[in-house]
C-alpha positions as CSV (number, residue, x, y, z in Angstrom):
1,M,40.1,-25.1,-18.7
2,R,39.4,-25.9,-15.1
3,L,37.1,-28.9,-14.8
4,E,34.8,-29.4,-11.8
5,G,35.8,-32.2,-9.5
6,A,33.8,-35.4,-9.3
7,I,30.6,-35.1,-7.3
8,P,29.7,-38.1,-5.1
9,A,26.8,-40.1,-6.6
10,A,24.7,-39.8,-3.4
11,V,25.1,-36.0,-3.3
12,L,24.2,-35.7,-7.0
13,A,21.1,-37.9,-6.5
14,A,20.0,-35.8,-3.5
15,V,20.4,-32.5,-5.5
16,R,18.5,-33.9,-8.5
17,A,15.6,-35.2,-6.4
18,P,13.6,-32.0,-5.9
19,F,13.8,-31.3,-9.7
20,A,12.5,-34.8,-10.5
21,A,9.7,-34.2,-8.1
22,A,8.8,-30.9,-9.7
23,G,8.4,-32.7,-13.1
24,G,8.9,-31.6,-16.6
25,E,10.0,-32.7,-20.1
26,V,13.8,-33.4,-20.2
27,V,15.4,-31.3,-22.9
28,A,18.9,-31.0,-24.3
29,T,20.3,-27.7,-25.7
30,P,23.4,-27.0,-28.0
31,A,26.7,-26.6,-26.2
32,A,27.6,-23.8,-28.6
33,E,25.3,-20.9,-29.2
34,P,25.6,-17.7,-31.4
35,L,27.5,-15.0,-29.6
36,G,25.5,-12.2,-31.1
37,L,22.2,-13.6,-29.8
38,Y,23.6,-13.9,-26.3
39,L,25.0,-10.3,-26.3
40,D,21.6,-9.0,-27.5
41,L,19.6,-10.8,-24.9
42,A,22.0,-11.0,-22.0
43,G,23.9,-7.8,-22.4
44,E,27.3,-6.7,-23.8
45,A,28.9,-6.8,-20.3
46,L,28.5,-10.6,-20.4
47,R,31.1,-10.9,-23.2
48,E,34.1,-11.1,-20.8
49,E,32.6,-14.1,-19.0
50,L,31.9,-16.1,-22.1
51,F,34.1,-18.9,-23.6
52,L,34.3,-17.8,-27.3
53,V,34.7,-20.3,-30.2
54,Q,34.8,-19.9,-33.9
55,G,31.8,-21.1,-35.8
56,P,31.2,-21.9,-39.5
57,G,31.6,-19.0,-41.8
58,R,33.8,-17.2,-39.2
59,D,30.7,-16.5,-37.1
60,E,31.4,-16.2,-33.4
61,Y,29.8,-18.6,-31.0
62,C,30.1,-19.1,-27.3
63,L,29.9,-22.2,-25.2
64,R,26.7,-22.0,-23.2
65,P,27.1,-20.1,-19.9
66,D,23.6,-21.0,-18.9
67,F,20.7,-23.1,-20.3
68,T,17.9,-20.6,-20.2
69,L,18.3,-19.2,-23.7
70,G,18.7,-22.7,-25.2
71,V,15.6,-24.0,-23.4
72,A,13.6,-21.0,-24.5
73,Q,14.5,-21.7,-28.1
74,A,13.5,-25.3,-27.7
75,H,10.2,-24.2,-26.3
76,L,9.7,-21.8,-29.2
77,A,10.5,-24.6,-31.7
78,S,7.9,-26.8,-30.0
79,G,5.0,-24.5,-31.0
80,A,3.5,-24.9,-27.5
81,A,2.1,-22.0,-25.5
82,E,3.0,-23.6,-22.2
83,G,5.6,-26.2,-21.0
84,R,8.0,-27.3,-18.3
85,Y,11.5,-28.4,-19.1
86,L,14.2,-30.1,-17.1
87,Y,17.8,-30.0,-18.1
88,E,21.2,-31.2,-16.9
89,G,24.6,-30.7,-18.4
90,P,27.9,-28.8,-18.5
91,A,28.0,-25.0,-18.6
92,F,31.0,-22.9,-19.3
93,R,32.2,-19.5,-17.9
94,V,35.4,-17.5,-17.9
95,A,36.4,-16.8,-14.4
96,P,38.9,-14.1,-13.5
97,D,41.8,-16.5,-13.6
98,Q,40.7,-19.1,-16.2
99,A,37.8,-20.8,-18.0
100,E,35.8,-23.3,-16.1
101,Q,33.3,-26.1,-16.9
102,Y,30.7,-27.2,-14.3
103,L,27.5,-29.1,-14.0
104,Q,24.1,-27.4,-13.9
105,I,20.7,-28.8,-13.2
106,G,17.6,-26.7,-13.8
107,L,14.0,-26.2,-14.6
108,E,12.3,-23.6,-16.9
109,A,8.5,-23.2,-16.7
110,Y,6.4,-21.4,-19.3
111,D,2.8,-20.7,-18.3
112,A,0.4,-17.9,-17.8
113,G,-0.5,-18.7,-14.2
114,D,-0.3,-16.5,-11.1
115,A,3.2,-15.2,-11.0
116,P,4.0,-14.6,-7.3
117,P,3.3,-18.2,-6.1
118,A,5.1,-19.5,-9.2
119,D,8.1,-17.3,-8.3
120,A,8.0,-18.6,-4.8
121,A,7.8,-22.2,-5.9
122,M,10.8,-21.8,-8.1
123,A,12.9,-20.2,-5.4
124,L,11.8,-22.9,-3.0
125,L,12.8,-25.6,-5.5
126,A,16.3,-24.0,-5.8
127,W,16.6,-23.8,-2.0
128,R,15.6,-27.4,-1.5
129,S,18.0,-28.6,-4.1
130,A,20.9,-26.5,-2.9
131,S,20.2,-27.6,0.7
132,A,20.4,-31.3,-0.3
133,G,24.2,-30.8,-0.7
134,E,24.3,-30.4,3.1
135,R,25.9,-27.0,3.3
136,G,24.9,-25.4,6.5
137,D,25.7,-21.8,5.6
138,L,23.1,-21.1,2.9
139,N,21.1,-17.9,2.5
140,L,18.4,-16.8,0.1
141,V,18.9,-13.4,-1.4
142,L,16.0,-11.8,-3.3
143,G,15.8,-9.0,-5.8
144,D,13.3,-7.6,-8.3
145,V,13.8,-5.8,-11.6
146,A,10.1,-4.8,-11.8
147,L,10.1,-3.3,-8.3
148,F,13.1,-1.1,-9.3
149,A,11.3,0.0,-12.4
150,A,8.1,0.7,-10.4
151,F,10.1,2.7,-7.9
152,V,11.8,4.8,-10.5
153,T,8.5,5.5,-12.2
154,A,7.0,6.4,-8.8
155,L,9.7,9.0,-8.3
156,G,8.4,10.8,-11.4
157,V,11.5,10.2,-13.5
158,A,11.0,11.0,-17.2
159,P,9.8,7.8,-19.1
160,V,12.9,7.7,-21.5
161,S,15.3,8.0,-18.5
162,A,13.3,5.5,-16.5
163,A,13.5,3.0,-19.3
164,R,17.3,3.5,-19.6
165,L,17.7,3.0,-15.8
166,S,15.7,-0.2,-15.9
167,A,17.7,-1.6,-18.8
168,A,20.9,-0.8,-17.0
169,Y,19.8,-2.4,-13.7
170,A,21.6,-5.7,-14.3
171,H,25.0,-4.0,-15.0
172,P,26.3,-2.0,-12.0
173,M,28.9,0.0,-13.9
174,R,26.4,1.0,-16.6
175,L,23.8,1.8,-13.9
176,A,26.4,4.0,-12.1
177,R,26.9,5.9,-15.4
178,E,23.2,6.4,-15.9
179,L,23.0,7.8,-12.4
180,A,25.7,10.3,-13.1
181,A,24.8,14.0,-13.9
182,T,25.1,13.4,-17.6
183,P,23.1,10.5,-19.0
184,A,25.4,7.8,-20.6
185,G,25.8,8.5,-24.3
186,A,24.1,11.9,-24.3
187,E,27.3,13.7,-25.1
188,G,29.7,10.8,-26.0
189,A,27.6,9.6,-28.9
190,G,27.1,13.0,-30.3
191,A,29.9,13.3,-32.9
192,L,29.3,10.1,-34.8
193,A,25.5,10.3,-34.3
194,G,25.6,13.8,-35.7
195,L,27.4,12.7,-38.9
196,L,24.7,10.1,-39.5
197,E,21.8,12.3,-38.6
198,G,19.3,13.0,-41.4
199,L,20.1,9.7,-43.2
200,D,17.7,6.8,-43.1
201,E,19.1,3.8,-41.2
202,A,20.0,1.9,-44.4
203,R,22.1,4.8,-45.8
204,A,23.6,5.5,-42.4
205,A,24.6,1.8,-42.1
206,A,26.2,2.0,-45.6
207,V,28.2,5.1,-44.5
208,L,29.4,3.4,-41.4
209,E,30.4,0.3,-43.3
210,E,32.4,2.5,-45.7
211,I,34.2,4.1,-42.7
212,W,35.1,0.6,-41.4
213,S,36.5,-0.3,-44.9
214,L,38.6,2.8,-45.1
215,A,40.0,2.3,-41.6
216,G,40.6,-1.4,-42.2
217,I,38.3,-2.4,-39.4
218,E,36.5,-5.8,-39.3
219,P,33.8,-5.8,-36.6
220,V,33.3,-8.9,-34.6
221,G,30.7,-10.2,-32.1
222,G,27.7,-10.3,-34.4
223,R,27.1,-6.5,-34.4
224,G,26.2,-5.3,-37.9
225,P,26.3,-1.7,-39.1
226,A,22.5,-1.3,-39.1
227,E,22.3,-2.4,-35.4
228,I,25.2,-0.1,-34.4
229,V,23.4,2.9,-36.1
230,H,20.2,2.1,-34.3
231,R,22.1,2.0,-30.9
232,L,24.0,5.2,-31.6
233,R,20.7,7.0,-32.2
234,A,19.2,5.5,-29.1
235,R,22.1,6.7,-27.0
236,A,22.0,10.2,-28.5
237,T,18.4,10.6,-27.2
238,A,19.2,9.7,-23.7
239,G,16.6,11.8,-22.1
240,P,16.7,14.6,-19.5
241,R,19.2,14.6,-16.6
242,L,18.1,13.2,-13.3
243,T,17.4,15.7,-10.5
244,D,19.5,15.5,-7.4
245,R,16.4,14.3,-5.5
246,E,15.8,11.5,-8.0
247,R,19.5,10.5,-8.0
248,G,19.6,10.5,-4.2
249,A,16.4,8.4,-3.9
250,I,17.6,5.8,-6.4
251,A,21.0,5.5,-4.7
252,A,19.3,5.0,-1.4
253,Y,17.0,2.4,-2.9
254,L,19.9,0.4,-4.3
255,A,21.6,0.4,-0.9
256,V,18.7,-1.3,0.8
257,A,19.6,-4.8,1.9
258,D,17.7,-6.2,4.9
259,A,15.1,-8.7,6.1
260,P,12.2,-8.4,3.6
261,A,9.7,-6.7,5.9
262,A,12.3,-4.1,7.0
263,A,13.5,-3.6,3.4
264,F,10.1,-3.0,2.0
265,T,9.3,-0.6,4.7
266,R,12.4,1.4,3.8
267,I,11.6,1.3,0.1
268,A,8.0,2.5,0.7
269,A,9.4,5.4,2.7
270,L,11.8,6.3,0.0
271,A,9.0,6.5,-2.5
272,S,7.5,9.3,-0.5
273,G,3.9,8.2,-0.6
274,A,3.9,7.1,-4.2
275,D,1.9,4.0,-4.9
276,L,4.0,0.8,-4.7
277,D,1.2,-1.2,-2.9
278,A,0.6,-3.7,-5.7
279,A,4.3,-4.5,-6.1
280,L,4.8,-4.9,-2.4
281,A,1.6,-7.0,-2.0
282,A,3.0,-9.4,-4.6
283,W,6.1,-9.8,-2.5
284,E,4.0,-10.7,0.6
285,R,2.5,-13.5,-1.5
286,R,5.9,-14.7,-2.7
287,L,7.3,-14.7,0.9
288,A,4.3,-16.7,2.1
289,G,5.3,-19.5,-0.3
290,L,8.9,-19.8,1.0
291,T,7.8,-22.4,3.5
292,D,11.0,-24.3,4.0
293,V,13.4,-21.3,4.2
294,P,14.1,-20.0,7.7
295,A,13.1,-16.4,8.0
296,D,16.5,-15.4,9.3
297,R,18.1,-16.8,6.1
298,I,16.2,-14.5,3.7
299,T,17.4,-11.0,2.6
300,F,15.9,-8.6,0.1
301,A,18.7,-6.8,-1.6
302,A,17.4,-3.9,-3.8
303,G,20.8,-3.7,-5.6
304,L,21.1,-7.4,-6.3
305,H,21.8,-8.1,-10.0
306,R,22.3,-11.1,-12.1
307,P,24.7,-11.2,-15.1
308,F,21.8,-12.1,-17.4
309,S,19.8,-9.0,-18.2
310,Y,16.8,-10.8,-19.6
311,Y,15.3,-11.1,-16.0
312,D,12.4,-8.6,-15.8
313,G,10.7,-9.5,-12.5
314,A,11.5,-11.2,-9.2
315,F,14.8,-13.1,-9.0
316,F,17.0,-14.8,-6.4
317,E,20.3,-16.4,-5.5
318,V,21.1,-19.1,-3.0
319,R,24.5,-18.2,-1.6
320,S,27.0,-19.9,0.7
321,A,28.8,-17.8,3.3
322,A,32.0,-19.9,2.6
323,L,31.8,-19.3,-1.2
324,G,30.8,-15.6,-1.1
325,E,28.4,-13.5,-3.1
326,N,30.1,-14.0,-6.5
327,M,29.6,-17.8,-6.6
328,A,25.9,-18.6,-6.3
329,V,25.0,-22.1,-5.4
330,A,21.6,-21.8,-7.1
331,A,19.8,-18.9,-8.9
332,G,16.8,-18.1,-11.0
333,G,13.9,-15.8,-11.5
334,R,11.2,-14.4,-13.8
335,Y,11.9,-13.5,-17.5
336,D,8.5,-13.0,-19.1
337,G,9.7,-10.8,-21.9
338,L,12.4,-13.1,-23.3
339,L,10.2,-15.3,-25.4
340,A,8.6,-12.3,-27.0
341,R,12.1,-11.0,-27.9
342,L,12.8,-14.3,-29.5
343,G,9.6,-13.9,-31.6
344,D,7.1,-15.9,-29.6
345,S,3.6,-14.4,-29.4
346,R,2.0,-17.2,-27.4
347,T,3.8,-17.7,-24.1
348,R,2.7,-15.3,-21.4
349,G,4.9,-16.2,-18.4
350,A,8.5,-17.6,-17.9
351,V,10.3,-18.5,-14.7
352,G,13.2,-20.8,-14.0
353,C,16.0,-21.8,-11.7
354,M,19.3,-23.7,-11.7
355,V,21.6,-25.3,-9.2
356,R,25.3,-26.1,-9.3
357,P,25.7,-29.5,-7.5
358,G,29.4,-29.1,-7.3
359,L,28.9,-25.9,-5.1
360,A,25.9,-27.3,-3.2
361,W,28.1,-30.2,-2.0
362,K,29.3,-29.4,1.5
363,D,32.8,-30.7,0.7
364,G,32.9,-29.0,-2.8
365,R,34.7,-26.0,-3.9
366,P,35.7,-23.9,-0.8
């Protein structure tokens, strides 16, 4: 495993300082978390980037690739409706060449306040912290899952297809399949789904388990037969094909990457008069809050995606020109729906950010 090099104490203190000023309860999260939960909430495509370990009872776990899920569970356990949590510790990812361990510092905020200024404040926190490492080549790149969903809906895409496209937004290869002429899974899932059709899910799961037993297959990764049956049926009802007009407009949307004002003008034109006023007005308010970020360092990239598919609103990355787009110095965004998916009925808003001090440091990893 590749370990991050030592970060000078003065640099680490400077990167920490904006988080300390923002305030919050310091929280610790487990270093190992259930793999199945991560795949459910962050997406199957994340598996290849996770450091897998064997847990008790042969259950599969992963070393935490991020703190958001662990902090969300800690908030859920607290019983509070609102809270702000600071964290610092090692995270683990599998890079193309080998596994790596690195330091993360972050803040997660749960409250039902006004979202656009809260989003801006979190992006500004990430920018200030990343800038404290004294890199002079930083840029802030913005994206928005909710704006993509609103755009697709404004095109008149059938609701079931629009939902699938929005769910695929965080995964470029999956999204490309969804944009193909045949919706992903509409034909490929047909044979097995057809065998299970007409059975209730419990009976269908039992049949699938029997097939595994006969074939000598032992599933891994936390996917049980009932869940696989449910997903097969969802894939088999993929919805109608996209029209050429819809497909072309969505491809053009995803290609937009420009200064925010120019980007939003292009997106509004692509929507062909459909009402995106509320979504774009929210972005005007976010941009107004980015007081410390030079305007020429901000880009809105409609096709920007984060590997964690629990983001469901505005999100961002702070990038270094020297490090490239695949190694964000800081990142974060809004994920209002995650707490509900974990069983919380109280929390109404969630936004957070993290920074990697080892990348923020101007003499850190090139």
